[in-house]
N, C-alpha and C positions, 0 to 999 in steps of 0.2 A: 482302373484310373491307370496304374503303372504300367502296366501295358501300352499303352498307349504314347505317356512320355516314352516308353523307347523307344517306337515308331517314328517319333515327330524327332530323337536326336540321331536316330537312322535317315531319316529324309534328309537330316541337313547336311550330315556327313558325306551320301550319298550328290548333294545337288556340289557339295565344297568339292567335290572332288574330280566331277564331271570338270567345275571352269578353269580346276587347275591343269587337267589334261589338255586343256584347248588356250589357255595363255597364262602359264605356269602363276597363274592367281593375284597375276601382278597386274598395275593401274592403267595397262596398256588398252587404245581403244585398238576394236576391232575394226578387220578392212584397210588398215590404215600404213602405209606404207614407208619405212626411214627410206633415208637415203645412204648410196652405199657408196663406200671412198674406197681405191682400190688400185693396185703398180704403184707402189709406192718407190721413191728411186731419189737418192742411196737408201741401203736396207743392208741392215748386218755395219760391218764394222768400216771404217773411212781413215783417215790420218788426219783430215780437215772438213767442218760442216762449213761448208758457206749460202746450200739452197736445200730446199726438202723439197719434190713435186710430186703429184697424185694427182689420178683423175676420181672426178667426184659424178656419181650417176646422174641419168640427163632431169631426172624427177628432183635436182637440188633445187631448192631456191636462192641462187648463186649469192643475194644481197646480204644471208644469212652466214655465209660459207665465212671459219674464220678459223686462225691457223695461230697453235699458240708454241714454241718451241721453250722447254723449262722454265714454264709459267710466264712467256713475255707474249705481248700478244705482235706477229710479223704479220704486217699488209700483203694478202697475196694478191696475185696478178692470176683472170681469170680467164679464161677463151675459149669458144663452144668448139667441141670440136665438129665432123661431117656426120656423124653419126646421133652429134646429139650431147653426149657426154660433155663435161668440161673440163678442160685441164686445166690445174692450178700448180704454182710454183712461187715459193714463199722464199725471196731471198735475203737471208740474215744481214743486217746491217753493220753487221762484226762478225767475222767467222770464227768458228768454237775450234778451237787448237787444243785446249788441254782433253787431258787423257780423262776417261771418264760415259756412262750413261747419260746421253740425251734424248730425255722424250719429249715425243710433239703430240698433241693433240689436234685432233681435225671436229669441226660440229657447223652442226648446217640441218634443216628443218626442210623437211621435203614439199613438194606441192600440195600434203593431201594432210600437210600440216605436222608431221609429228616430228620428231628429231632427234637426229645419228650421232652416236661421238663415234673416234674411232683412237684410240690410243696406237703410238709409235714409239719404235724405240730403235738408237742409230748409235754405238758403239765409235767414240773416237776414242783413233790410240795413232798420236803422233810415229 
């Protein structure tokens, strides 16, 4: 009987390992593509931050796209590009001129129903 318990434990360990190999053991759905965000502008260090722009992949549900700058929501302007991707631009109501690191959080859902999140950081050095 003791050998049967060891076999069951070994079987569970092997099954768990194979799950981790394919999905990191997380709660993600298989076959669900997250939206992608790329080409952030500006990036790095700037003297003042007045706006932030980026591209969202074509599978992004544009009505779910949100942009937060330093924890405050900023309404983005979203335009479809010829290739199907989205050009996104968030203009701040007031420019950020004080020195420091600015956190920009982008979130949206894909057509598959998966949420994507991308943080960016821009340094303001007047």
